[in-house]
SERO-4910 file (N, C-alpha, C, O; in steps of 0.05 Angstrom, whole numbers):
BEGIN
 pado doro    nc1    nc2    nc3   cac1   cac2   cac3    cc1    cc2    cc3    oc1    oc2    oc3
  Met    A   1039    612  -1335   1038    623  -1362   1008    625  -1372    999    646  -1381
  Phe    A    994    602  -1369    966    602  -1377    950    622  -1361    932    635  -1372
  Leu    A    956    624  -1335    940    642  -1318    944    671  -1326    925    687  -1325
  Lys    A    969    678  -1334    974    706  -1343    959    712  -1368    948    734  -1371
  Ile    A    959    693  -1387    945    698  -1412    915    700  -1407    902    717  -1419
  Ala    A    905    683  -1390    876    684  -1383    869    711  -1370    848    722  -1376
  Ala    A    887    720  -1352    882    746  -1339    881    769  -1359    864    786  -1357
  Val    A    899    769  -1378    900    789  -1398    874    788  -1415    863    809  -1421
  Leu    A    866    764  -1422    841    761  -1438    817    771  -1423    799    783  -1435
  Val    A    816    765  -1397    793    774  -1381    793    805  -1379    771    817  -1381
  Val    A    816    817  -1376    818    846  -1375    808    858  -1402    793    878  -1402
  Leu    A    818    847  -1424    809    856  -1450    779    853  -1454    766    870  -1466
  Trp    A    768    831  -1443    739    826  -1445    724    848  -1429    704    859  -1439
  Leu    A    734    854  -1405    721    875  -1389    722    902  -1403    703    917  -1402
  Leu    A    745    908  -1414    748    934  -1429    729    934  -1453    717    955  -1458
  Gly    A    726    912  -1466    708    911  -1489    679    913  -1480    663    925  -1494
  Leu    A    673    903  -1457    646    904  -1446    639    934  -1440    617    943  -1445
  Ile    A    658    948  -1428    654    976  -1421    652    993  -1446    635   1010  -1448
  Ala    A    670    989  -1465    671   1005  -1489    651    997  -1510    645   1012  -1528
  Ser    A    639    973  -1507    619    963  -1525    628    962  -1554    614    972  -1572
  Phe    A    651    949  -1559    660    946  -1586    664    917  -1592    671    901  -1574
  Gly    A    661    909  -1617    667    882  -1626    650    861  -1613    661    841  -1602
  Gly    A    624    864  -1614    605    846  -1600    613    817  -1597    615    807  -1574
  Met    A    618    803  -1619    624    774  -1617    653    770  -1606    658    750  -1594
  Leu    A    670    789  -1612    698    787  -1603    700    786  -1572    716    772  -1561
  Ile    A    682    801  -1559    682    802  -1530    676    774  -1518    689    764  -1500
  His    A    656    761  -1530    649    734  -1520    670    714  -1527    675    695  -1512
  Leu    A    684    717  -1550    705    699  -1557    729    701  -1538    740    681  -1530
  Leu    A    735    726  -1530    757    730  -1510    750    717  -1484    768    705  -1471
  Leu    A    726    720  -1475    717    708  -1450    719    678  -1451    728    665  -1432
  Leu    A    710    666  -1473    711    637  -1476    740    627  -1476    745    607  -1463
  Ile    A    758    641  -1490    786    633  -1490    798    635  -1462    813    617  -1454
  Ala    A    791    656  -1448    802    660  -1421    792    638  -1402    807    627  -1386
  Leu    A    767    630  -1404    756    609  -1388    769    582  -1394    774    566  -1376
  Ile    A    774    577  -1420    787    552  -1428    815    551  -1416    824    530  -1407
  Met    A    829    574  -1417    856    575  -1407    857    569  -1377    874    555  -1367
  Val    A    838    581  -1362    836    576  -1333    831    547  -1327    843    535  -1309
  Val    A    812    535  -1342    805    507  -1337    829    489  -1343    835    471  -1328
  Leu    A    844    495  -1365    868    479  -1371    889    482  -1349    902    462  -1342
  His    A    891    506  -1338    911    510  -1317    903    494  -1292    920    482  -1279
  Ile    A    877    493  -1286    868    479  -1262    871    449  -1266    880    434  -1248
  Val    A    864    439  -1290    865    410  -1296    894    400  -1296    900    379  -1285
  Arg    A    912    416  -1308    940    407  -1309    954    409  -1282    972    394  -1276
  Gly    A    946    428  -1266    958    432  -1240    987    442  -1242    996    450  -1264
  Arg    A   1000    441  -1220   1028    450  -1220   1046    428  -1230   1042    404  -1226
  Pro    A   1067    436  -1244   1086    416  -1254   1100    402  -1231   1108    415  -1212
  Lys    A   1103    376  -1233   1117    361  -1211   1147    363  -1215   1157    358  -1238
  Thr    A   1161    368  -1194   1190    370  -1196   1202    343  -1188   1194    332  -1167
  Ser    A   1220    333  -1204   1232    307  -1197   1259    312  -1183   1274    329  -1191
  Val    A   1263    297  -1162   1288    301  -1146   1308    278  -1153   1329    278  -1141
***
């Protein structure tokens, strides 16, 4: 879930970089995407109990 949201935010950031709109918004999207990726890596995969 986090990875999908992060991917969408990175794509939006790249589109914003190409289109050059919303200067600070672009950096905010990148920061949110990076935080989401770090959270995903730190939390890891959910452990299944048997």
